[in-house]
C-alpha positions, 0 to 999 in steps of 0.5 A: 893960555890954557896949559895942556893938563888938568882942567876944571869943567867951566874952564873947558867949556869956556875955552870951547866957547872961545873956539866957537862952540855953542852950548852946553845943551842937555842930551842923554846922560852927557851934556854936549856942545856943537859946532857946525854939524860937530857934537862934542860930549863933555863930562858931567860935572863932578868935584875934580878936574878933568884929567889930561888924558880925557882932555886929550881925548875931547880935543882929538874928537873936536879936531883941535891940536895941542898947539892951537889949544895952548895959544888960546 
């Protein structure tokens, strides 16, 4: 069960794959993951965690609500 808070990029990818996303694929300045017609940009690798605000924006773009995320 991932908490809604700072998360490592690899953990984000792991949980998005668990939700049915494929990837990440290379594309332009950012990698992306795909689920059906939805193309979700993910942050580039860096040394710090993905912030709570950025995680919220990513989940909103993916149409994943907070309770669904926390119930994984």
